[in-house]
MMTF fields as JSON, N, C-alpha, C and O atoms, coordinates in Angstrom:
{
  "mmtfVersion": "1.0.0",
  "mmtfProducer": "UNKNOWN",
  "numBonds": 243,
  "numAtoms": 244,
  "numGroups": 61,
  "numChains": 1,
  "numModels": 1,
  "chainsPerModel": [1],
  "groupsPerChain": [61],
  "chainIdList": ["A"],
  "bondAtomList": [4, 2, 8, 6, 12, 10, 16, 14, 20, 18, 24, 22, 28, 26, 32, 30, 36, 34, 40, 38, 44, 42, 48, 46, 52, 50, 56, 54, 60, 58, 64, 62, 68, 66, 72, 70, 76, 74, 80, 78, 84, 82, 88, 86, 92, 90, 96, 94, 100, 98, 104, 102, 108, 106, 112, 110, 116, 114, 120, 118, 124, 122, 128, 126, 132, 130, 136, 134, 140, 138, 144, 142, 148, 146, 152, 150, 156, 154, 160, 158, 164, 162, 168, 166, 172, 170, 176, 174, 180, 178, 184, 182, 188, 186, 192, 190, 196, 194, 200, 198, 204, 202, 208, 206, 212, 210, 216, 214, 220, 218, 224, 222, 228, 226, 232, 230, 236, 234, 240, 238],
  "bondOrderList": [1, 1, 1, 1, 1, 1, 1, 1, 1, 1, 1, 1, 1, 1, 1, 1, 1, 1, 1, 1, 1, 1, 1, 1, 1, 1, 1, 1, 1, 1, 1, 1, 1, 1, 1, 1, 1, 1, 1, 1, 1, 1, 1, 1, 1, 1, 1, 1, 1, 1, 1, 1, 1, 1, 1, 1, 1, 1, 1, 1],
  "groupList": [{"groupName": "MET", "atomNameList": ["N", "CA", "C", "O"], "elementList": ["N", "C", "C", "O"], "formalChargeList": [0, 0, 0, 0], "bondAtomList": [1, 0, 2, 1, 3, 2], "bondOrderList": [1, 1, 2], "singleLetterCode": "M", "chemCompType": "L-PEPTIDE LINKING"}, {"groupName": "SER", "atomNameList": ["N", "CA", "C", "O"], "elementList": ["N", "C", "C", "O"], "formalChargeList": [0, 0, 0, 0], "bondAtomList": [1, 0, 2, 1, 3, 2], "bondOrderList": [1, 1, 2], "singleLetterCode": "S", "chemCompType": "L-PEPTIDE LINKING"}, {"groupName": "ALA", "atomNameList": ["N", "CA", "C", "O"], "elementList": ["N", "C", "C", "O"], "formalChargeList": [0, 0, 0, 0], "bondAtomList": [1, 0, 2, 1, 3, 2], "bondOrderList": [1, 1, 2], "singleLetterCode": "A", "chemCompType": "L-PEPTIDE LINKING"}, {"groupName": "TYR", "atomNameList": ["N", "CA", "C", "O"], "elementList": ["N", "C", "C", "O"], "formalChargeList": [0, 0, 0, 0], "bondAtomList": [1, 0, 2, 1, 3, 2], "bondOrderList": [1, 1, 2], "singleLetterCode": "Y", "chemCompType": "L-PEPTIDE LINKING"}, {"groupName": "ILE", "atomNameList": ["N", "CA", "C", "O"], "elementList": ["N", "C", "C", "O"], "formalChargeList": [0, 0, 0, 0], "bondAtomList": [1, 0, 2, 1, 3, 2], "bondOrderList": [1, 1, 2], "singleLetterCode": "I", "chemCompType": "L-PEPTIDE LINKING"}, {"groupName": "CYS", "atomNameList": ["N", "CA", "C", "O"], "elementList": ["N", "C", "C", "O"], "formalChargeList": [0, 0, 0, 0], "bondAtomList": [1, 0, 2, 1, 3, 2], "bondOrderList": [1, 1, 2], "singleLetterCode": "C", "chemCompType": "L-PEPTIDE LINKING"}, {"groupName": "PRO", "atomNameList": ["N", "CA", "C", "O"], "elementList": ["N", "C", "C", "O"], "formalChargeList": [0, 0, 0, 0], "bondAtomList": [1, 0, 2, 1, 3, 2], "bondOrderList": [1, 1, 2], "singleLetterCode": "P", "chemCompType": "L-PEPTIDE LINKING"}, {"groupName": "VAL", "atomNameList": ["N", "CA", "C", "O"], "elementList": ["N", "C", "C", "O"], "formalChargeList": [0, 0, 0, 0], "bondAtomList": [1, 0, 2, 1, 3, 2], "bondOrderList": [1, 1, 2], "singleLetterCode": "V", "chemCompType": "L-PEPTIDE LINKING"}, {"groupName": "ASP", "atomNameList": ["N", "CA", "C", "O"], "elementList": ["N", "C", "C", "O"], "formalChargeList": [0, 0, 0, 0], "bondAtomList": [1, 0, 2, 1, 3, 2], "bondOrderList": [1, 1, 2], "singleLetterCode": "D", "chemCompType": "L-PEPTIDE LINKING"}, {"groupName": "PHE", "atomNameList": ["N", "CA", "C", "O"], "elementList": ["N", "C", "C", "O"], "formalChargeList": [0, 0, 0, 0], "bondAtomList": [1, 0, 2, 1, 3, 2], "bondOrderList": [1, 1, 2], "singleLetterCode": "F", "chemCompType": "L-PEPTIDE LINKING"}, {"groupName": "GLU", "atomNameList": ["N", "CA", "C", "O"], "elementList": ["N", "C", "C", "O"], "formalChargeList": [0, 0, 0, 0], "bondAtomList": [1, 0, 2, 1, 3, 2], "bondOrderList": [1, 1, 2], "singleLetterCode": "E", "chemCompType": "L-PEPTIDE LINKING"}, {"groupName": "GLY", "atomNameList": ["N", "CA", "C", "O"], "elementList": ["N", "C", "C", "O"], "formalChargeList": [0, 0, 0, 0], "bondAtomList": [1, 0, 2, 1, 3, 2], "bondOrderList": [1, 1, 2], "singleLetterCode": "G", "chemCompType": "PEPTIDE LINKING"}, {"groupName": "ARG", "atomNameList": ["N", "CA", "C", "O"], "elementList": ["N", "C", "C", "O"], "formalChargeList": [0, 0, 0, 0], "bondAtomList": [1, 0, 2, 1, 3, 2], "bondOrderList": [1, 1, 2], "singleLetterCode": "R", "chemCompType": "L-PEPTIDE LINKING"}, {"groupName": "THR", "atomNameList": ["N", "CA", "C", "O"], "elementList": ["N", "C", "C", "O"], "formalChargeList": [0, 0, 0, 0], "bondAtomList": [1, 0, 2, 1, 3, 2], "bondOrderList": [1, 1, 2], "singleLetterCode": "T", "chemCompType": "L-PEPTIDE LINKING"}, {"groupName": "TRP", "atomNameList": ["N", "CA", "C", "O"], "elementList": ["N", "C", "C", "O"], "formalChargeList": [0, 0, 0, 0], "bondAtomList": [1, 0, 2, 1, 3, 2], "bondOrderList": [1, 1, 2], "singleLetterCode": "W", "chemCompType": "L-PEPTIDE LINKING"}, {"groupName": "LYS", "atomNameList": ["N", "CA", "C", "O"], "elementList": ["N", "C", "C", "O"], "formalChargeList": [0, 0, 0, 0], "bondAtomList": [1, 0, 2, 1, 3, 2], "bondOrderList": [1, 1, 2], "singleLetterCode": "K", "chemCompType": "L-PEPTIDE LINKING"}, {"groupName": "LEU", "atomNameList": ["N", "CA", "C", "O"], "elementList": ["N", "C", "C", "O"], "formalChargeList": [0, 0, 0, 0], "bondAtomList": [1, 0, 2, 1, 3, 2], "bondOrderList": [1, 1, 2], "singleLetterCode": "L", "chemCompType": "L-PEPTIDE LINKING"}, {"groupName": "HIS", "atomNameList": ["N", "CA", "C", "O"], "elementList": ["N", "C", "C", "O"], "formalChargeList": [0, 0, 0, 0], "bondAtomList": [1, 0, 2, 1, 3, 2], "bondOrderList": [1, 1, 2], "singleLetterCode": "H", "chemCompType": "L-PEPTIDE LINKING"}],
  "groupTypeList": [0, 1, 2, 3, 4, 5, 6, 7, 5, 8, 3, 7, 9, 8, 10, 2, 1, 11, 8, 2, 12, 10, 11, 9, 6, 6, 11, 13, 2, 14, 8, 13, 7, 6, 8, 10, 14, 5, 5, 6, 8, 5, 11, 7, 12, 10, 15, 7, 8, 9, 16, 6, 17, 6, 2, 11, 2, 12, 6, 2, 11],
  "groupIdList": [1, 2, 3, 4, 5, 6, 7, 8, 9, 10, 11, 12, 13, 14, 15, 16, 17, 18, 19, 20, 21, 22, 23, 24, 25, 26, 27, 28, 29, 30, 31, 32, 33, 34, 35, 36, 37, 38, 39, 40, 41, 42, 43, 44, 45, 46, 47, 48, 49, 50, 51, 52, 53, 54, 55, 56, 57, 58, 59, 60, 61],
  "secStructList": [7, 7, 3, 3, 3, 7, 6, 6, 6, 7, 7, 3, 3, 3, 6, 6, 6, 7, 5, 6, 6, 6, 6, 5, 7, 6, 6, 7, 7, 4, 4, 4, 1, 7, 6, 6, 7, 5, 7, 1, 1, 1, 1, 7, 7, 5, 4, 4, 4, 7, 3, 3, 7, 6, 6, 7, 7, 7, 7, 7, 7],
  "xCoordList": [0.781, -0.136, 0.924, 2.096, 0.371, 1.003, 0.676, 0.01, 1.37, 0.924, 1.28, 2.07, 0.653, 0.539, 0.731, 0.082, 1.676, 1.748, 1.428, 1.735, 0.657, 0.441, 1.904, 2.897, 1.922, 3.3, 3.286, 4.311, 2.227, 2.176, 2.704, 3.82, 1.62, 1.908, 2.518, 2.565, 2.967, 3.576, 2.418, 2.826, 1.13, 0.321, 0.292, 0.237, 0.327, 0.348, -0.846, -1.46, -1.272, -2.355, -1.704, -1.033, -2.003, -1.246, -2.574, -3.453, -2.619, -3.444, -3.8, -4.943, -2.569, -2.69, -3.589, -4.376, -3.158, -3.749, -5.113, -5.825, -5.368, -6.491, -6.297, -5.234, -7.632, -7.711, -8.845, -9.674, -9.191, -10.517, -11.071, -12.175, -10.346, -10.984, -11.755, -12.711, -11.102, -11.758, -12.683, -13.034, -13.044, -13.706, -13.404, -14.331, -12.145, -11.25, -10.876, -10.045, -11.502, -10.934, -9.44, -9.024, -8.745, -7.6, -7.87, -8.973, -6.882, -7.137, -7.744, -8.039, -8.032, -8.766, -7.779, -6.691, -8.126, -7.161, -7.432, -8.502, -6.016, -6.159, -7.101, -7.51, -7.385, -8.407, -9.688, -10.514, -9.928, -11.606, -11.726, -12.736, -10.648, -10.826, -11.514, -10.92, -12.631, -13.26, -12.106, -11.251, -12.166, -11.285, -11.458, -10.638, -12.772, -12.838, -12.171, -12.0, -11.82, -11.408, -9.916, -9.058, -10.013, -8.784, -8.001, -8.412, -6.793, -5.694, -6.618, -7.467, -6.566, -7.427, -6.626, -7.068, -5.46, -4.587, -4.566, -4.806, -4.223, -4.069, -5.131, -5.141, -6.065, -7.294, -7.083, -7.977, -5.855, -5.486, -5.444, -6.209, -4.645, -4.637, -5.766, -6.35, -6.029, -7.01, -6.232, -5.006, -7.088, -6.555, -5.428, -4.401, -5.704, -5.068, -3.508, -2.617, -3.172, -2.16, -1.272, -0.063, -1.668, -0.943, 0.139, -0.14, 1.322, 2.451, 2.606, 2.361, 3.015, 3.378, 4.504, 5.504, 4.402, 5.163, 6.342, 6.219, 7.637, 8.973, 9.463, 10.199, 9.068, 9.427, 8.44, 8.652, 7.384, 6.416, 5.265, 5.221, 4.555, 3.59, 3.829, 4.614, 3.26, 3.7, 2.384, 1.49, 2.173, 0.922, 0.335, 1.031, -0.871, -1.557, -1.377, -1.265, -1.359, -1.442, -0.038, 0.337],
  "yCoordList": [-1.222, -0.1, 1.301, 1.222, 2.41, 3.927, 4.521, 4.085, 5.83, 6.844, 8.132, 8.134, 9.202, 10.261, 11.44, 11.364, 12.599, 13.527, 15.016, 15.456, 15.688, 17.13, 17.964, 17.692, 18.861, 19.519, 20.756, 21.436, 21.103, 22.337, 21.723, 21.955, 20.751, 20.744, 19.205, 18.771, 18.567, 17.124, 16.041, 14.887, 16.238, 15.571, 14.133, 14.278, 13.017, 11.812, 11.027, 10.842, 10.458, 9.775, 8.107, 7.951, 7.244, 5.929, 5.336, 5.506, 4.546, 3.495, 2.492, 2.071, 2.037, 0.955, 1.082, 0.317, 2.303, 2.925, 3.352, 3.138, 4.119, 5.049, 5.931, 6.136, 6.662, 7.799, 7.842, 8.316, 7.232, 7.204, 8.442, 8.67, 9.396, 10.624, 11.323, 12.094, 10.862, 11.481, 10.397, 10.5, 9.328, 8.381, 7.35, 6.677, 7.152, 6.237, 5.089, 5.238, 3.97, 2.849, 2.44, 3.048, 1.464, 0.792, 0.155, -0.283, 0.149, -0.414, 0.544, 0.045, 1.737, 2.827, 3.042, 3.51, 2.663, 3.046, 4.648, 5.256, 5.131, 6.545, 6.842, 7.993, 6.051, 6.395, 6.393, 6.725, 5.891, 5.964, 7.059, 7.076, 7.983, 9.007, 10.303, 10.506, 11.056, 11.863, 12.883, 13.294, 13.199, 14.416, 15.863, 16.766, 15.977, 17.129, 17.372, 18.436, 16.097, 15.976, 17.095, 17.159, 17.625, 18.479, 17.849, 16.837, 18.44, 18.255, 18.239, 19.129, 17.428, 17.668, 18.531, 19.161, 18.488, 19.24, 20.902, 21.774, 21.039, 22.44, 23.221, 24.407, 22.1, 22.368, 23.428, 24.235, 23.416, 24.317, 23.395, 23.711, 22.266, 21.575, 20.603, 19.996, 20.513, 19.321, 18.03, 17.965, 16.93, 15.796, 15.811, 15.141, 16.641, 16.676, 17.184, 16.695, 17.923, 18.298, 17.446, 17.56, 16.662, 15.497, 14.911, 14.805, 14.567, 13.905, 12.311, 12.003, 11.383, 10.264, 10.383, 10.994, 9.71, 9.856, 9.174, 7.956, 9.717, 9.209, 8.012, 7.181, 7.864, 6.943, 5.576, 4.529, 5.891, 4.693, 5.031, 6.117, 4.093, 3.968, 4.184, 3.393, 5.25, 5.397, 5.875, 6.196, 5.955, 6.06, 7.678, 8.692, 7.627, 9.028, 9.901, 9.439, 11.088, 12.238, 12.454, 13.219],
  "zCoordList": [-0.022, -0.005, -0.027, 0.341, -0.46, -0.481, 0.721, 1.66, 0.522, 1.47, 0.692, -0.252, 1.147, 0.231, 1.339, 2.383, 1.101, 1.985, 1.353, 0.245, 2.506, 2.22, 1.952, 2.627, 1.043, 0.864, 1.68, 1.736, 2.311, 3.305, 4.566, 5.032, 5.186, 6.551, 7.113, 8.264, 5.793, 6.29, 6.593, 6.717, 6.72, 7.101, 6.07, 4.849, 6.58, 5.773, 5.818, 6.869, 4.474, 4.589, 4.065, 3.044, 4.807, 4.517, 4.514, 5.358, 3.358, 2.795, 3.676, 3.85, 4.347, 5.129, 6.447, 7.005, 6.69, 8.066, 8.337, 9.318, 7.069, 6.883, 7.789, 8.376, 7.986, 9.087, 9.337, 8.561, 10.763, 11.511, 11.608, 11.115, 12.269, 12.243, 11.047, 11.12, 9.947, 8.665, 7.949, 6.773, 8.808, 8.328, 7.333, 6.881, 6.931, 6.221, 7.165, 8.06, 6.938, 7.746, 7.09, 6.104, 7.657, 7.313, 5.894, 5.566, 5.18, 3.698, 2.846, 1.76, 2.954, 2.074, 1.152, 1.485, -0.295, -1.235, -1.679, -1.706, -2.033, -2.213, -3.454, -3.605, -4.162, -5.318, -5.194, -6.045, -3.777, -3.398, -2.207, -1.505, -2.0, -1.205, -2.27, -3.328, -1.979, -2.677, -3.136, -2.352, -4.316, -4.885, -4.314, -4.479, -3.541, -2.932, -1.611, -1.017, -1.27, 0.396, 0.308, -0.572, 1.177, 1.877, 2.916, 3.484, 3.222, 4.068, 5.445, 5.485, 6.466, 7.806, 8.713, 9.673, 8.319, 9.248, 9.017, 9.853, 7.701, 7.521, 6.539, 6.21, 6.169, 5.453, 4.315, 4.059, 3.614, 2.602, 1.369, 0.458, 1.187, 0.218, -0.005, 0.893, -1.389, -1.78, -2.04, -1.954, -2.387, -2.698, -3.804, -3.692, -4.894, -6.14, -5.707, -6.402, -4.854, -4.391, -3.618, -3.82, -2.817, -2.154, -3.237, -4.432, -2.717, -3.215, -2.715, -1.549, -3.661, -2.987, -2.152, -2.529, -0.765, 0.253, 0.025, -0.101, -0.076, -0.591, 0.275, -0.256, 1.684, 2.313, 2.334, 2.946, 1.539, 1.426, 2.744, 3.32, 2.995, 3.983, 5.27, 5.793, 6.111, 7.5, 8.201, 7.418, 9.21, 10.068, 9.809, 9.86, 9.57, 9.103, 10.341, 11.477, 10.062, 11.416, 11.635, 12.524]
}
């Protein structure tokens, strides 16, 4: 599984871990996260702005 990072605040969404506070259970694929979803930490960036995490998967938040 992969992870994606917000380029503003470094929040990481990890597909393997999901993000319970955002309603995404473990195993949530990035392509199923709604396009209008934005970073839960900084609220500035949209999903399209996230980048693949260079270190691979790691816990969200």
